[in-house]
Phi, psi and omega in degrees: 000156177281133178286124182251134177277144177270342180238125180291130177243153174236152180287328182268112184233162184259135180292149180257002188240157179279126178287135173272100189266152174083000181239137167257139191236151169242139181261127175224115183050040173085358180254162185255134178228134179290138181288167178304120184291347182277357181293132176286116187254132172246145176242125178250141183247143181231123184231111187291334186259327184243356183279173180209126183291351177275359178265174184275347176075005190272354174221159177302330181285339180241038184291154167285175179236340193240156170295326180302319179294318178300319183289328188267338180285137180284120179258155182243157175307133183095347179289150178237138173241119185243127178262140182291131176298145179087350181265166184229137174234148174244143177128210185230132173268125177248099186290162175245153187275148164264207174207193186298338181276343181178144178276161164266126191247130175243118185211210189229155170220162180089196183242157176109199183293157179300145174305134188251120175257115181258132176264041190220165169249143177266142175230067190260000185248139180306328180287352174286349189233156172217148179286134180232016179158186181296109181059020176252130181233133181238149172294152186300132183293158182259158173230137179240138178232123178292144179249307182205154177278125179265318184220131170271102186292343177291339183261003177272154178275111180270141181222159180251132170239135177219148181203183174060031178086001178291149181219111183219161166238148185224115186221151173292148175275140173302136182212143176281346184241120177286346182281341183232067181292151177223164186226153177242127174246117177252120187248120174267319175221135185256002185073191184242345181238156186299327182283357181289338171226126179224130169253130186216154175228123184270188172077037181241142174256142179231148180231132182303136176089347181277155177252142180230145171245135178239136176246146173200154174255138182221147175212148177218156180280354175207157186301134180219141173247121177257122188230015177215101175234127189225155162261126191212167176296140184282349179220182181301140008268028171059044182294138177272129179260331179199142180241140181298150180259022186220147164264133180258112176271100188265135180238191182274011174247141175300135179215139177269135178240145172242124186243139180247147180230152170234114188278135182251356179220149171267128183202142177265345185259051188261145171231153174266126185231130170260114176273120186239352184298140179075357184254339187263121175298161178304138178064037174275136170247118182247126176250134176215146179238111181293153180245242184229154172251122187238143169286144184219166171251153180238146184287348180231147181282334180233070180287157179274066185281354180240145180308136174266113185266343181200149171241124183251116181261138174050051176054036173100003178300321173219160175228158179282170178241115185285131175238173189247358171200159185299326182297341181272001181277103187236339183232154178308127180097347173296138177218157179228130173266121181267104184288341179290320186246003181054054180229154169250135175243126189234136172276116185213145181282006177182175176305119192309317181294347174278350181253337184229146179285326180219143179225115181246125175267108178284124186261150183282075171203150177294139176291319169243117182255099190254022181306129178079005186268155175211156181055060179230139175236133171244131182216137174060040175247153173244133180237132182206157171063054172238148185258002171249236176261151171295305172234122183209165179140149181264170176057058181244157176203153178051052177256133174239130174239116188228132173056040178255153177248129184229123186211156177052063185241140170103183179102356180289158179284115181273307176195173178241129177298155179306329179282357177103000181278119179283150179238132177253162184208179175139109178249155178295300176227120182233135169253107187265129178050219190311108182211139180207154173055056182237150183222133171236118183215147175066022182263160172240131182225131179207157180056059179250131184297314178253248186261137173296314180229142182197140158237128186205160180186154176239156186077169183292121183202170179236128173240114184211152177057057178241125184237133172240119183213148174061033178259151176244127187229133174211158176053043173241151180299313172237144169279318179215129179237138178220138164196153178210127183221131041241196185290340178275357180278163181229134172237128186209136174058065174253128185233122174240098191221144176056046175248148176250119187237123189228138168057057175293135179086004180261011183276183186296330187274340190301317187289346181244007177284144171281348184228065182302135192198047186294107181221152171280315178243120179240106175262097173284174184305123183238111181258001182285157168294126189232133180222143170053073178243120190240128172235096190219151173057037179251162170246125178241101190242107168071134178206158179292323187244298171200158182289330178219141170228130175245128186227137172095202186308143182274104177249009196281004170295341177271358188264127169251113182232115187196164177057036177258153174252117181252140176207129179225122182295321176207155180085183185286149172280317186225138169243104185251101190054246180260001180271130177254127185242118173253186183301320181291336182258007185294321180298319178294323177297316179302317183288319184290317186265343184068026180241157175056038184302322183253010181281164181230160171246108185195152174296121184289342177058089178271162181297310181205077183298329178297333178258015180060031172261099188259025170292154182282132173294160182303327182260020180295131177292340179293343179294342180277348180269086192262138173240098185054043178086358181256128182287166180297161180092177180296142183270117181288000000 
């Protein structure tokens, strides 16, 4: 069935907070410092309807028009990029870093709704679709034609990388012909994640917007499915430039495969990587002979080269239900993304655009991809309809996100477990692994598949001085999720304060998750050394499962949790390891854990929750939880 919302939402929303105008800020341990006033500042304007990328962008009358132009122009510390309010852009914003002398600022100018960045493609025209069966409609198929050979992969130096307990040997096969080299990979243990085994060939150039065809021959001594082949950055932060559109079903007979790519970045430092970890059964012998990488043309200008994680109909009135094969499409709104052919197949009672005014395909890419960036501020922007993260990327520092709206995020295919179980993902704003000196404040986040806000990481890393304050979150699976692994990692000075969190697990994704887990606070297993972790002056109102869940190793001697307002209409408020805490047991929890000493369990009483107005009513009990005279929850 199609998931129907009970409350109408719109992508264009009005901010509830006062903009601090005229100042560029740097975040250091959660505090604001004015940048060096001597920085030479340039302001660039972007106007989607009246701009032109052939102009200099330095005045509203000579504005640029595209995200592509914003991404490719070299920005300097102190520069500002302003998007016209009321306009809409599709694609991905790739920010540039400032430094200690000045941030690079992305914001808004003009009047009206916040500038809207969509991570989606629209399929609103009847000619975008064709009937492929009884009530089955598919996007129009693609055609690829090779143009020229770019790289002879047989002449590249292939290498093996393994980690995470994987154990393989990689050797050339004896051959009478030097022109057709082949390789043998013998796998004793494949690890558990795709990156645990990687075969790669460096020395490749990639250009944004181009299509590539790759050929290779593969054989295995037992059935294997290879489903992740990418063009990527050759070094940290290992950015992906293009992902293959095919699953390779490998058997014990040699077979030639042709794989297609659509490149999203221009880069000279590209390598071709086959991710094999977690996919190879024990004692697998894989033989492969590389072929060629060719430039190609595609029959459509906007192919679905990236997984579609969600379909948003009529600006969120209903959403689709993602399935993993055509045979599973049984109810109206069920859809399947076919990675082999870059197509969506949808169960619909008619040609979809005749039934809906708007159809947005949320694509598996971050709307803002900030990996490796520092000294960046985003303010007064709206992000919607992306199937990865709204704002995501690892190795970040001095990032500020202020007064932004983030909605309908996540649901993209992240990876498939060795047993065949697919995993979906997508957070509103995520700081992945090494992250420090970051602030998220005054934002609104709703309809997020996973966590609205999160700092999390794997491998040895440091997460420190990250503050989330004065945000309003609703209809997300988690309001805030945290974990950090391994034991050599460090987590320090994380603050989640003065946030209003409502209806965890009531979003579009909950009903189709394989792991329903609606919580406001989700503490997954955290093995890092942890210091100074604060959860204070928040409102946690209603959740599908529990308002808080703590799982795994006990690191909570570092946790200060207090002056919060908890309310759950039914079911437990807290699931702490194996302890279940309801309203009647909250006092015992306070005494046993030494947490939430001054917190209360009470209906926070909002002004108009049906209209998403989560300001406190005059008689709200949360008004008594004061922080220097300011009541709990987001500060209007």
